[in-house]
N, C-alpha and C positions, 0 to 999 in steps of 0.2 A: 436801173441800168440793165443793159442787154449784154449777152455773151459776145465776145470779140469775134467768134467764129460762126455763130448762128443767131437766130432771133429769139432764142429762149431767154428767160429771165436769168440774170447772173446770180449765182449762188455764192460766188467768191469774187473778191476784187483785190487787185494789187496796185500799188501806187509807187511811182519812182519819179523824182524830178518833176513833180506836178502832173505827170501823165498817169491816168487811172484806166485800168483795163479790167473788164469783168469776164468771168468764165462761168458757164453753166456746170453742173455737176459732172456730166459726161466728158466735156472738154477739159475740165480740171483734172479728172482722173487720167485721161490720155496724156496730158502734159506731165503729170507726176510720174507715170510709167516711163516716159521718154527720159526724164531727169534721172530716174533710178539707174539707168544703164549708161549715163553720160560721163565722160571724162571730167566735165566741168563740176559735177557734183562730187566726184572723188577728190578733185583738187580743193574744193571748198571745205569738205570734211577734213582734209589734211591741214588746211589753214586754220580751221577752228579747233583742231585737235579733238575731234569728236570721239568719245569713248562709248562703246555700246556694251551693255551688260545683258546677259541672257539668263 
């Protein structure tokens, strides 16, 4: 499987509703950084009642 954004081999893959998308390490890290700062992630954490211990 190839990365959705470039031609590198996919290191990670996600599947939803029968659609599978691959990401290379670089693009996976970029997407994770975007998610870290997103309102969607904060909402999901609230829905899941995520507790962090340090």
